[in-house]
C-alpha positions as CSV (number, residue, x, y, z in Angstrom):
1,M,0.0,0.1,0.1
2,Q,1.4,3.5,-1.0
3,E,2.1,5.6,1.9
4,F,0.1,8.9,2.6
5,S,2.3,11.8,1.3
6,L,1.7,15.1,3.2
7,E,3.7,16.9,0.4
8,K,1.5,15.5,-2.3
9,I,-2.0,16.1,-0.7
10,S,-0.9,19.6,0.5
11,E,-0.6,20.5,-3.4
12,S,-4.6,20.3,-3.4
13,I,-4.8,23.2,-0.8
14,H,-7.5,25.4,-1.9
15,H,-6.4,29.1,-1.0
16,G,-2.9,30.1,-2.3
17,R,-1.9,31.6,0.7
18,T,-2.9,28.7,2.9
19,K,-0.8,26.7,0.7
20,L,2.1,29.1,1.0
21,Y,1.8,29.3,5.0
22,F,1.8,25.3,5.2
23,K,4.8,24.9,3.7
24,E,6.5,26.3,6.9
25,V,4.4,23.9,8.9
26,L,5.9,21.1,6.8
27,S,9.5,22.5,6.9
28,S,9.2,22.8,10.8
29,Y,7.9,19.1,10.8
30,H,10.5,17.8,8.7
31,N,13.2,19.5,10.6
32,E,11.7,17.6,13.8
33,N,10.7,21.1,15.4
34,Y,7.6,19.6,16.3
35,R,6.0,22.2,18.7
36,S,6.6,25.2,16.2
37,S,4.8,22.6,13.6
38,V,2.1,22.6,15.9
39,V,2.1,26.1,16.7
40,M,2.0,27.2,13.1
41,L,-0.4,24.6,12.0
42,W,-3.3,26.0,14.1
43,S,-2.6,29.7,13.0
44,V,-3.0,28.1,9.0
45,A,-6.1,26.7,10.2
46,V,-7.4,29.6,11.8
47,C,-6.4,31.8,8.8
48,D,-7.7,29.3,6.3
49,I,-11.3,29.5,7.8
50,V,-11.4,33.3,7.7
51,Y,-10.3,33.0,4.0
52,K,-13.2,30.6,3.3
53,L,-15.9,32.9,5.5
54,Q,-14.4,36.0,3.6
55,S,-14.9,34.0,-0.1
56,L,-18.7,33.3,0.9
57,V,-19.0,36.8,1.7
58,D,-17.2,38.0,-1.2
59,L,-18.8,35.8,-3.7
60,Y,-22.1,34.9,-2.5
61,D,-23.3,37.6,0.4
62,D,-23.3,34.5,2.8
63,S,-25.2,36.3,5.8
64,S,-23.9,33.6,8.3
65,A,-20.3,34.1,7.2
66,K,-20.8,38.0,7.3
67,K,-22.2,37.8,10.7
68,I,-19.3,35.5,12.0
69,L,-16.7,37.8,10.5
70,K,-18.3,40.9,12.1
71,D,-18.4,39.4,15.5
72,L,-14.6,38.3,14.9
73,T,-13.6,41.7,14.1
74,A,-15.8,43.4,16.9
75,I,-13.6,41.0,19.3
76,Q,-10.1,42.1,17.9
77,E,-10.9,45.7,18.1
78,S,-11.9,45.4,21.7
79,D,-8.9,43.5,22.9
80,S,-6.3,43.1,20.3
81,K,-4.2,40.8,22.5
82,S,-6.7,38.2,23.2
83,T,-7.1,34.9,21.5
84,A,-10.5,34.4,22.5
85,W,-11.8,35.3,19.1
86,E,-10.1,31.9,17.5
87,I,-12.2,29.5,19.7
88,K,-15.3,31.8,19.2
89,L,-14.4,31.4,15.4
90,V,-14.4,27.9,15.3
91,D,-17.2,27.0,17.3
92,D,-19.3,29.6,15.4
93,V,-18.2,27.9,12.0
94,F,-19.1,24.5,13.1
95,G,-22.5,25.9,14.9
96,K,-23.4,28.4,11.9
97,T,-22.5,27.0,9.0
98,N,-21.7,23.4,7.2
99,L,-18.1,23.9,6.6
100,L,-16.9,21.3,9.5
101,D,-18.6,18.3,10.4
102,S,-18.4,17.0,14.0
103,S,-15.2,15.0,13.6
104,E,-13.5,18.0,11.6
105,Y,-14.7,20.2,14.7
106,E,-13.0,17.8,17.2
107,N,-9.9,17.7,15.2
108,L,-9.6,21.4,15.3
109,R,-10.2,21.4,19.2
110,Y,-7.8,19.0,19.5
111,L,-5.2,20.9,17.6
112,Q,-6.1,23.9,19.5
113,K,-5.2,22.1,22.7
114,Q,-1.8,21.0,21.5
115,R,-1.0,24.2,20.1
116,H,-1.5,25.6,23.7
117,L,0.4,23.0,25.1
118,S,3.2,23.5,22.5
119,A,3.1,27.5,22.6
120,H,3.2,27.9,26.3
121,P,5.9,27.1,29.2
122,V,4.0,24.1,30.2
123,L,6.4,21.9,32.1
124,N,5.9,18.1,32.9
125,A,7.0,16.4,35.9
126,D,10.5,16.6,35.0
127,R,10.2,20.4,34.5
128,E,10.4,19.8,30.7
129,L,8.6,21.7,27.9
130,H,5.8,19.7,26.5
131,S,6.8,18.1,23.1
132,P,4.3,16.5,20.8
133,N,5.6,13.2,19.2
134,K,6.1,12.6,15.4
135,E,3.2,10.6,15.2
136,T,1.0,13.2,16.8
137,V,2.0,15.9,14.8
138,R,1.8,13.9,11.6
139,S,-2.0,12.9,12.6
140,L,-2.6,16.3,13.2
141,L,-1.5,17.7,9.7
142,R,-3.2,14.8,8.0
143,N,-6.3,15.7,9.8
144,I,-6.3,19.4,9.1
145,L,-5.3,18.9,5.4
146,E,-8.2,16.5,4.8
147,G,-10.7,17.7,6.9
148,L,-10.3,21.7,6.4
149,L,-7.5,23.2,3.9
150,I,-8.1,21.3,0.8
151,K,-11.5,21.9,0.8
152,P,-13.0,24.6,-1.1
153,P,-15.7,27.2,0.4
154,F,-18.8,25.6,1.2
155,Y,-22.2,27.2,1.1
156,T,-24.1,27.5,4.5
157,Q,-27.8,27.0,5.0
158,H,-28.5,30.3,3.2
159,I,-27.6,29.1,0.1
160,M,-31.3,28.7,-1.4
161,K,-32.0,32.3,-1.8
162,E,-28.9,32.5,-4.0
163,I,-29.9,29.5,-6.2
164,L,-33.5,30.8,-6.6
165,I,-32.6,34.0,-7.8
166,D,-29.9,32.6,-10.0
167,L,-32.1,29.8,-11.6
168,D,-35.0,32.6,-12.0
169,D,-32.5,34.8,-14.0
170,S,-31.4,31.9,-16.0
171,L,-34.4,30.2,-17.1
172,A,-33.6,31.2,-21.0
173,V,-30.2,29.8,-20.8
174,L,-30.7,26.5,-19.0
175,N,-33.2,25.0,-21.3
176,T,-32.0,21.3,-21.1
177,R,-31.6,19.0,-18.1
178,K,-27.9,18.5,-19.1
179,K,-27.1,22.3,-19.2
180,I,-28.8,22.5,-15.8
181,K,-27.1,19.5,-14.2
182,K,-23.4,20.9,-15.5
183,Y,-24.7,24.6,-14.4
184,L,-25.5,23.4,-10.8
185,E,-22.8,21.1,-10.2
186,S,-20.1,23.6,-11.5
187,K,-21.4,26.7,-9.7
188,Y,-23.0,25.4,-6.4
189,F,-22.8,21.8,-5.9
190,S,-18.8,21.2,-6.3
191,R,-18.7,23.1,-3.0
192,T,-21.7,22.0,-0.8
193,T,-21.7,19.4,1.6
194,V,-24.4,16.6,2.0
195,P,-26.1,18.1,5.1
196,V,-26.9,21.2,2.9
197,E,-27.9,19.5,-0.3
198,L,-30.5,17.5,2.0
199,N,-31.8,20.8,3.4
200,L,-32.1,22.2,-0.5
201,I,-34.0,18.6,-1.3
202,R,-36.3,19.3,1.6
203,S,-36.8,22.9,0.8
204,F,-37.2,22.6,-2.9
205,W,-39.7,19.7,-2.3
206,K,-42.4,22.3,-1.2
207,L,-41.7,24.5,-4.2
208,V,-42.0,21.6,-7.0
209,F,-44.9,19.6,-5.2
210,K,-47.0,21.8,-3.0
211,L,-47.0,25.1,-4.0
212,E,-49.1,26.7,-6.9
213,N,-48.3,30.2,-7.2
214,D,-47.2,31.9,-10.5
215,E,-43.7,32.2,-9.5
216,C,-43.8,28.5,-8.5
217,E,-45.4,27.5,-11.9
218,K,-42.9,29.3,-13.9
219,N,-39.8,27.9,-12.2
220,R,-41.6,24.3,-11.5
221,R,-39.4,22.9,-14.4
222,I,-35.9,24.1,-13.7
223,N,-36.7,23.3,-10.1
224,L,-37.5,20.1,-10.6
225,N,-34.6,19.3,-12.7
226,L,-32.3,20.9,-9.6
227,L,-34.3,18.2,-7.4
228,E,-33.0,15.7,-9.9
229,V,-29.5,16.4,-9.6
230,L,-29.6,16.7,-5.9
231,S,-31.6,13.5,-5.5
232,T,-29.2,11.4,-8.0
233,R,-25.9,13.0,-6.1
234,N,-27.5,11.9,-2.8
235,S,-29.4,8.6,-3.7
236,T,-28.2,6.5,-0.7
237,E,-29.5,9.2,1.7
238,L,-32.7,10.1,-0.3
239,V,-35.1,7.4,1.2
240,S,-34.0,7.7,4.8
241,L,-34.7,11.7,4.2
242,I,-38.3,10.8,3.2
243,S,-39.0,7.9,5.5
244,G,-37.8,10.1,8.4
245,D,-40.2,12.6,8.0
246,K,-43.3,11.3,6.0
247,D,-45.6,14.2,7.3
248,Y,-43.5,16.7,5.7
249,F,-42.9,15.0,2.4
250,S,-46.4,13.8,2.0
251,N,-47.7,17.2,2.2
252,V,-48.2,17.6,-1.8
253,S,-50.8,19.3,-3.9
254,A,-53.6,16.9,-5.0
255,T,-53.9,18.5,-8.3
256,G,-52.1,20.2,-11.4
257,N,-48.9,20.3,-12.2
258,P,-47.3,19.6,-8.6
259,I,-48.8,16.3,-8.3
260,L,-48.2,15.4,-11.7
261,C,-44.1,16.4,-11.3
262,L,-44.1,14.2,-8.1
263,V,-45.5,11.5,-10.3
264,Y,-42.6,11.9,-12.8
265,F,-39.9,12.4,-10.0
266,I,-41.3,8.8,-8.2
267,S,-40.8,7.4,-11.7
268,K,-37.3,8.2,-11.4
269,Y,-36.5,6.9,-7.8
270,P,-39.5,4.3,-7.5
271,K,-38.1,3.2,-4.3
272,L,-39.8,6.5,-2.6
273,Y,-43.2,5.0,-3.3
274,E,-43.7,3.2,-0.3
275,H,-42.5,5.9,2.2
276,F,-45.2,8.2,1.8
277,N,-48.2,8.4,4.0
278,E,-51.6,7.2,2.9
279,D,-53.0,10.1,1.9
280,A,-50.0,11.2,-0.5
281,I,-50.2,7.8,-2.1
282,I,-54.3,8.4,-2.8
283,K,-53.3,11.8,-4.7
284,I,-50.6,10.2,-6.6
285,K,-52.8,7.0,-7.4
286,H,-55.6,9.6,-8.3
287,C,-53.1,11.3,-11.0
288,I,-52.1,8.2,-12.6
289,A,-55.5,7.0,-13.0
290,T,-56.9,10.3,-14.4
291,D,-54.3,12.2,-16.2
292,D,-53.1,10.8,-19.5
293,V,-49.6,11.7,-18.7
294,G,-49.9,9.9,-15.5
295,K,-50.7,6.9,-16.9
296,T,-47.6,6.6,-19.0
297,I,-45.1,7.5,-16.0
298,G,-47.2,6.0,-13.4
299,W,-45.9,2.3,-13.9
300,F,-44.4,2.4,-10.5
301,E,-48.0,2.1,-9.1
302,K,-48.7,-1.1,-10.3
303,K,-45.7,-2.7,-9.0
304,A,-46.3,-1.7,-5.5
C-alpha cells in the first residue's frame, strides 16, 4: 500500500496563501521542530477558515459568514491581545455553517489544545517543556489537511436564496437537463456538503410539489430538474430523508402540475413510493388514474 504523502496532498490546498503558509508547517515538521509545527498549523487553520468565510461573503453575500466575521472583528478591536476570537471562530463556524462536520470540529479543538501545550511554558513533572511526538504531529497535519485546508469554501444554510435568484435569471439559458446539471454542479454543488444538499431537497420539495402560485409555476420545471440533480447525488440518503419525515414529504398538492411532477419524480426514484403517507398515496393514484401523462409515467404504482 502506498504511504500517505503530506507533500502530495498539500498541493491540493484550496487557497493560495494557505498553501504558502503550510510549507512553513511542513518545513518545521521535517526538521523535527514539532512544537513549532503544531503552533504554526493552528495559525494556518484559523487563517484558512477566515479566508473561506470571506470568500462566501465576497462571492455569495452569505449572511452567516458575514455575521461571524463581524463578531470576530468586534472582539479583535475590543482587545487586540486576546486570542478568544480564535475559539469562538471555530465554534461559530461549526454551529452556524456547514463548513465543518463533528469529526473535523473535534480535530480542530484537539489541535488547539496541542497548540496551547506547545506554545506556552507548560512543564511536565520533570520540568521539561511539552513536546508532541512525530506520530501525533503527522496525524494532526493529515486531519487538518483533509478536513479543512484542501476543501473549497462550502455554502451554508443560506444557499437557497442565491440559487432561486440565479435560476430565475437563467431560465432562458438553462433550457436542457444537461445544461442545468452541468451548471448547478459547477457553480454550487462542487462546494456543498451532504447536509446542505439534503436541506435543499427538503426546501425545493415544497416549491415543486406543493405550492401553486405564479412564481412557482414559472420555475417548476427548472426546480424539478434541480431536485433530480440533488437526488441523484444523494441517492443513498434520499430514502432515509423521506421516510424520516413522512408528514412533511407527504404534504403535496392533490391536483395540477405539482402532483404530476411528483409522479414523474417517483418514476425516476421508485423506491420512494412506499415511504409516503396514505393520503399522499391516494393523491398519486388519482393522478395516475385520471391524467393521460400520469398513466404513462405512473408505472411504479402497478408494481407496488
